[in-house]
N, C-alpha and C positions, 0 to 999 in steps of 0.2 A: 817333185822334183826339183834336185838341190845344186845349190849355184855356189861356188868356192871364186877366190879371188890368188890364190895358187895352188895350182895342183901338181906339181909338180917335184914332192914324194907320198905324192897318193899310192899305197898298191890298192890296188882292186882286186879281189877274187881269183877275178876271171880273167883279168889283165894284167897280169904282173911282167913289166913294170906298168904304166899307164900312161899311155903316152898324151899325157896333154887332153885336157878338152870334147873333144870327139868316142874318146874312151869311155867318159865316161858317162855324154849323152846318149851315147851306143849304146848299153851296161844295161840306163835307164829303160829307149828305147824295147832293153827285152823283155827284162821285169814289168813291161805295160804290157805288153805283146799273152805273158806267161798267166801276166793278170788275167788278161782278160778272156781268158781259156781255159782256164784253170775253174772260175767263176760262175761262169758255162756247165761246164761243166760235172763240179759241185748242184748249181741251180736244179743242175735233172736226174743227178743218182739221187737227192731229196728228191724227186718227182714234186716241184717246185715250176709253179710260173712263171711268166719274170711277174707281173700284176701281182703275183701273191710274195712272196718278191720283195716288192716294194713297195708292200704294205706294208703287212712288217718290219721297211726299211723308213717309213713314212718319210717317201720319196716318189717321185714322179715314174711311172714304169720306163720311160726313155729312156729317163738318165741313165738308170740300170738293164736298154737295150742300146748306150750309150757306152758305156763297162764289157759291155763285155763282144765291144767289136769297137773297145783298144781309141776309141774316140774317144774316151774323158778317164780321168783321176778322182782316185775319188782318196778324204785323206785322212787323215793317221783313225781320229773317233772313229768313221762311220767302216775301216778295215780293219777294225779290233771287232762291230756291235756284226757288221759280216762274215769275220771270223765266227764268235760266237753264236752262232745261228743258228750257222750251217756248218759248228761244229767239226773244225780243222782245225787249224794254228793260219796264223799269222803266213808262217816261214814257208808253205805249204800254198796258201793264195797269191803266192808272190814267184812260187818256182822254186825259193830255194833250198826244199826235202820231195822228196818222194810220194809219202806219207803225211 
């Protein structure tokens, strides 16, 4: 989650112009939901169980479940590892592209 001290001049891709911090938080929430949906979708398409994904990433199955339910966010390094392991772009995982 990003924090800004001055949001008055920020232009968001989907909210032009932003009306302050509420839209930024809403945008982050949408991206989190997309990430959760996309992660589960791609994992299933790759015929991976949550345990197999967790083992490959050296994290707990519980953490993978949290990500897929949108209850936790992963950091950039883990996002990069997920992207490489699942052979999809980070933009796809975040819902910014459809390919």
